[in-house]
LOGU-72364 format. One record per residue (C-alpha): residue number from 1; x, y, z. Coordinates in steps of 0.2 Angstrom, whole numbers, plus 5000, padded with zeros to 4 digits. Layout:
N
<site n="NUM" x="X" y="Y" z="Z"/>
...
***
This chain:
239
<site n="1" x="5604" y="5532" z="5702"/>
<site n="2" x="5600" y="5513" z="5702"/>
<site n="3" x="5585" y="5508" z="5691"/>
<site n="4" x="5572" y="5495" z="5696"/>
<site n="5" x="5578" y="5483" z="5682"/>
<site n="6" x="5596" y="5484" z="5687"/>
<site n="7" x="5591" y="5481" z="5705"/>
<site n="8" x="5580" y="5466" z="5700"/>
<site n="9" x="5595" y="5459" z="5690"/>
<site n="10" x="5606" y="5461" z="5705"/>
<site n="11" x="5593" y="5452" z="5716"/>
<site n="12" x="5593" y="5437" z="5704"/>
<site n="13" x="5611" y="5436" z="5703"/>
<site n="14" x="5614" y="5437" z="5722"/>
<site n="15" x="5600" y="5424" z="5725"/>
<site n="16" x="5607" y="5412" z="5713"/>
<site n="17" x="5624" y="5414" z="5720"/>
<site n="18" x="5619" y="5411" z="5738"/>
<site n="19" x="5608" y="5396" z="5733"/>
<site n="20" x="5623" y="5388" z="5725"/>
<site n="21" x="5634" y="5392" z="5740"/>
<site n="22" x="5622" y="5383" z="5751"/>
<site n="23" x="5619" y="5368" z="5741"/>
<site n="24" x="5638" y="5366" z="5739"/>
<site n="25" x="5642" y="5367" z="5757"/>
<site n="26" x="5651" y="5384" z="5757"/>
<site n="27" x="5641" y="5389" z="5772"/>
<site n="28" x="5641" y="5380" z="5788"/>
<site n="29" x="5626" y="5376" z="5800"/>
<site n="30" x="5623" y="5390" z="5812"/>
<site n="31" x="5633" y="5402" z="5801"/>
<site n="32" x="5626" y="5420" z="5799"/>
<site n="33" x="5625" y="5428" z="5782"/>
<site n="34" x="5633" y="5445" z="5782"/>
<site n="35" x="5624" y="5458" z="5772"/>
<site n="36" x="5641" y="5468" z="5771"/>
<site n="37" x="5651" y="5453" z="5765"/>
<site n="38" x="5638" y="5449" z="5752"/>
<site n="39" x="5637" y="5467" z="5745"/>
<site n="40" x="5656" y="5467" z="5744"/>
<site n="41" x="5657" y="5450" z="5735"/>
<site n="42" x="5644" y="5454" z="5722"/>
<site n="43" x="5647" y="5473" z="5720"/>
<site n="44" x="5629" y="5477" z="5724"/>
<site n="45" x="5620" y="5489" z="5736"/>
<site n="46" x="5612" y="5482" z="5752"/>
<site n="47" x="5594" y="5483" z="5745"/>
<site n="48" x="5595" y="5467" z="5734"/>
<site n="49" x="5605" y="5458" z="5747"/>
<site n="50" x="5592" y="5461" z="5761"/>
<site n="51" x="5578" y="5456" z="5748"/>
<site n="52" x="5587" y="5440" z="5745"/>
<site n="53" x="5590" y="5435" z="5763"/>
<site n="54" x="5571" y="5439" z="5767"/>
<site n="55" x="5566" y="5428" z="5752"/>
<site n="56" x="5577" y="5414" z="5758"/>
<site n="57" x="5570" y="5416" z="5776"/>
<site n="58" x="5552" y="5415" z="5769"/>
<site n="59" x="5557" y="5399" z="5760"/>
<site n="60" x="5563" y="5392" z="5777"/>
<site n="61" x="5581" y="5391" z="5771"/>
<site n="62" x="5587" y="5403" z="5783"/>
<site n="63" x="5582" y="5407" z="5801"/>
<site n="64" x="5584" y="5421" z="5814"/>
<site n="65" x="5599" y="5418" z="5824"/>
<site n="66" x="5609" y="5428" z="5837"/>
<site n="67" x="5605" y="5447" z="5836"/>
<site n="68" x="5592" y="5442" z="5823"/>
<site n="69" x="5604" y="5439" z="5810"/>
<site n="70" x="5598" y="5428" z="5796"/>
<site n="71" x="5608" y="5411" z="5799"/>
<site n="72" x="5610" y="5394" z="5791"/>
<site n="73" x="5599" y="5383" z="5802"/>
<site n="74" x="5606" y="5369" z="5813"/>
<site n="75" x="5595" y="5354" z="5810"/>
<site n="76" x="5590" y="5340" z="5822"/>
<site n="77" x="5594" y="5322" z="5818"/>
<site n="78" x="5575" y="5320" z="5815"/>
<site n="79" x="5576" y="5334" z="5803"/>
<site n="80" x="5591" y="5327" z="5794"/>
<site n="81" x="5582" y="5309" z="5793"/>
<site n="82" x="5566" y="5317" z="5786"/>
<site n="83" x="5576" y="5326" z="5773"/>
<site n="84" x="5585" y="5310" z="5768"/>
<site n="85" x="5569" y="5301" z="5766"/>
<site n="86" x="5562" y="5315" z="5755"/>
<site n="87" x="5578" y="5317" z="5745"/>
<site n="88" x="5579" y="5298" z="5742"/>
<site n="89" x="5561" y="5298" z="5735"/>
<site n="90" x="5562" y="5313" z="5724"/>
<site n="91" x="5580" y="5311" z="5718"/>
<site n="92" x="5577" y="5292" z="5715"/>
<site n="93" x="5563" y="5296" z="5704"/>
<site n="94" x="5573" y="5309" z="5695"/>
<site n="95" x="5587" y="5296" z="5692"/>
<site n="96" x="5574" y="5284" z="5685"/>
<site n="97" x="5568" y="5298" z="5673"/>
<site n="98" x="5586" y="5302" z="5668"/>
<site n="99" x="5590" y="5285" z="5664"/>
<site n="100" x="5575" y="5284" z="5653"/>
<site n="101" x="5578" y="5300" z="5644"/>
<site n="102" x="5597" y="5303" z="5644"/>
<site n="103" x="5605" y="5306" z="5627"/>
<site n="104" x="5624" y="5304" z="5622"/>
<site n="105" x="5627" y="5322" z="5626"/>
<site n="106" x="5620" y="5321" z="5643"/>
<site n="107" x="5631" y="5306" z="5647"/>
<site n="108" x="5647" y="5314" z="5640"/>
<site n="109" x="5644" y="5329" z="5652"/>
<site n="110" x="5640" y="5318" z="5667"/>
<site n="111" x="5656" y="5308" z="5663"/>
<site n="112" x="5667" y="5324" z="5663"/>
<site n="113" x="5659" y="5330" z="5680"/>
<site n="114" x="5663" y="5312" z="5687"/>
<site n="115" x="5681" y="5313" z="5681"/>
<site n="116" x="5683" y="5330" z="5688"/>
<site n="117" x="5676" y="5325" z="5705"/>
<site n="118" x="5688" y="5310" z="5706"/>
<site n="119" x="5703" y="5322" z="5703"/>
<site n="120" x="5697" y="5335" z="5715"/>
<site n="121" x="5695" y="5322" z="5729"/>
<site n="122" x="5711" y="5313" z="5725"/>
<site n="123" x="5720" y="5330" z="5727"/>
<site n="124" x="5711" y="5336" z="5742"/>
<site n="125" x="5702" y="5350" z="5734"/>
<site n="126" x="5687" y="5351" z="5746"/>
<site n="127" x="5679" y="5367" z="5739"/>
<site n="128" x="5681" y="5361" z="5721"/>
<site n="129" x="5674" y="5344" z="5725"/>
<site n="130" x="5659" y="5351" z="5734"/>
<site n="131" x="5654" y="5362" z="5719"/>
<site n="132" x="5657" y="5347" z="5707"/>
<site n="133" x="5646" y="5336" z="5718"/>
<site n="134" x="5631" y="5347" z="5716"/>
<site n="135" x="5635" y="5350" z="5698"/>
<site n="136" x="5635" y="5331" z="5695"/>
<site n="137" x="5619" y="5328" z="5704"/>
<site n="138" x="5611" y="5343" z="5696"/>
<site n="139" x="5616" y="5337" z="5678"/>
<site n="140" x="5609" y="5320" z="5682"/>
<site n="141" x="5592" y="5328" z="5687"/>
<site n="142" x="5592" y="5340" z="5673"/>
<site n="143" x="5593" y="5325" z="5661"/>
<site n="144" x="5576" y="5320" z="5668"/>
<site n="145" x="5568" y="5335" z="5659"/>
<site n="146" x="5557" y="5340" z="5674"/>
<site n="147" x="5558" y="5357" z="5680"/>
<site n="148" x="5546" y="5354" z="5694"/>
<site n="149" x="5556" y="5339" z="5700"/>
<site n="150" x="5573" y="5349" z="5699"/>
<site n="151" x="5565" y="5364" z="5709"/>
<site n="152" x="5560" y="5352" z="5723"/>
<site n="153" x="5577" y="5344" z="5723"/>
<site n="154" x="5586" y="5361" z="5724"/>
<site n="155" x="5575" y="5366" z="5739"/>
<site n="156" x="5580" y="5350" z="5748"/>
<site n="157" x="5598" y="5352" z="5745"/>
<site n="158" x="5597" y="5370" z="5752"/>
<site n="159" x="5594" y="5361" z="5769"/>
<site n="160" x="5606" y="5347" z="5767"/>
<site n="161" x="5620" y="5356" z="5758"/>
<site n="162" x="5628" y="5364" z="5773"/>
<site n="163" x="5631" y="5348" z="5781"/>
<site n="164" x="5641" y="5340" z="5767"/>
<site n="165" x="5657" y="5349" z="5770"/>
<site n="166" x="5662" y="5339" z="5786"/>
<site n="167" x="5659" y="5323" z="5777"/>
<site n="168" x="5670" y="5328" z="5762"/>
<site n="169" x="5684" y="5335" z="5773"/>
<site n="170" x="5684" y="5319" z="5783"/>
<site n="171" x="5686" y="5309" z="5767"/>
<site n="172" x="5700" y="5320" z="5762"/>
<site n="173" x="5709" y="5320" z="5779"/>
<site n="174" x="5707" y="5301" z="5780"/>
<site n="175" x="5721" y="5294" z="5769"/>
<site n="176" x="5712" y="5278" z="5767"/>
<site n="177" x="5709" y="5273" z="5749"/>
<site n="178" x="5694" y="5263" z="5755"/>
<site n="179" x="5685" y="5278" z="5762"/>
<site n="180" x="5688" y="5289" z="5746"/>
<site n="181" x="5683" y="5274" z="5735"/>
<site n="182" x="5667" y="5273" z="5745"/>
<site n="183" x="5663" y="5291" z="5743"/>
<site n="184" x="5663" y="5290" z="5724"/>
<site n="185" x="5656" y="5272" z="5722"/>
<site n="186" x="5638" y="5277" z="5721"/>
<site n="187" x="5642" y="5291" z="5708"/>
<site n="188" x="5651" y="5278" z="5697"/>
<site n="189" x="5636" y="5266" z="5699"/>
<site n="190" x="5624" y="5280" z="5694"/>
<site n="191" x="5634" y="5285" z="5679"/>
<site n="192" x="5635" y="5267" z="5673"/>
<site n="193" x="5617" y="5265" z="5676"/>
<site n="194" x="5614" y="5280" z="5665"/>
<site n="195" x="5625" y="5273" z="5651"/>
<site n="196" x="5616" y="5257" z="5651"/>
<site n="197" x="5599" y="5266" z="5653"/>
<site n="198" x="5596" y="5255" z="5668"/>
<site n="199" x="5582" y="5265" z="5678"/>
<site n="200" x="5582" y="5253" z="5693"/>
<site n="201" x="5600" y="5254" z="5695"/>
<site n="202" x="5601" y="5273" z="5694"/>
<site n="203" x="5588" y="5274" z="5707"/>
<site n="204" x="5597" y="5262" z="5718"/>
<site n="205" x="5613" y="5271" z="5716"/>
<site n="206" x="5606" y="5288" z="5721"/>
<site n="207" x="5597" y="5282" z="5735"/>
<site n="208" x="5612" y="5273" z="5742"/>
<site n="209" x="5622" y="5288" z="5740"/>
<site n="210" x="5610" y="5299" z="5750"/>
<site n="211" x="5608" y="5285" z="5763"/>
<site n="212" x="5626" y="5282" z="5766"/>
<site n="213" x="5630" y="5301" z="5768"/>
<site n="214" x="5616" y="5303" z="5780"/>
<site n="215" x="5621" y="5289" z="5791"/>
<site n="216" x="5639" y="5295" z="5792"/>
<site n="217" x="5633" y="5312" z="5796"/>
<site n="218" x="5621" y="5307" z="5810"/>
<site n="219" x="5635" y="5297" z="5817"/>
<site n="220" x="5647" y="5311" z="5817"/>
<site n="221" x="5634" y="5323" z="5824"/>
<site n="222" x="5630" y="5311" z="5838"/>
<site n="223" x="5649" y="5309" z="5842"/>
<site n="224" x="5651" y="5328" z="5843"/>
<site n="225" x="5636" y="5329" z="5855"/>
<site n="226" x="5643" y="5315" z="5866"/>
<site n="227" x="5660" y="5323" z="5866"/>
<site n="228" x="5651" y="5339" z="5872"/>
<site n="229" x="5657" y="5349" z="5857"/>
<site n="230" x="5646" y="5363" z="5849"/>
<site n="231" x="5628" y="5360" z="5851"/>
<site n="232" x="5625" y="5355" z="5833"/>
<site n="233" x="5610" y="5344" z="5838"/>
<site n="234" x="5595" y="5349" z="5849"/>
<site n="235" x="5597" y="5339" z="5865"/>
<site n="236" x="5578" y="5334" z="5864"/>
<site n="237" x="5580" y="5326" z="5847"/>
<site n="238" x="5595" y="5314" z="5846"/>
<site n="239" x="5587" y="5299" z="5836"/>
***
């Protein structure tokens, strides 16, 4: 018989895992989350998985899709732009605080994550890069030493994370060194700003990273819509 405490532990473990999967782009917009699959992946009963999915629905992270399955939402362009503006404001502030509060250990860990990102991107390892991208950003924001700010940022990434995969996949498929360099330039600028404790430059680097990715994503979604591919964008909100 499963005890209440073990069920709670299973709930927390599945909840953290699904959140990490969402922020690192492992789920695609419109993709349903299977209770059976999550149970198998985590070796738990259906009860904690159902509780996790309901919790994510109450947090507006998941929505009811076909057959009322809980699904990663497809955001409109307006939603994506709103998320971009919120992320730029909050993550920019976190970058400022990180530059003001970073110590040598923080910098060393962020440098290691940056090097790992470069290697993953150069070798076409999309899943690894996506995980490292979130790890890099999270480590920067942890350096700000503000639990509230980090919580807000994680919730915003839950909405934007599923849209990161096509951008990274395109960068990997595109053999152009220029495109790959562009995808990492802002991360390097952020790291350099932290090393020099330049709060203004750190904020600018993070804001530019978010803005460039958002504009590239919106362009890709509009192109998909114009080509009459899958309905990733609600027709009534294109701009």
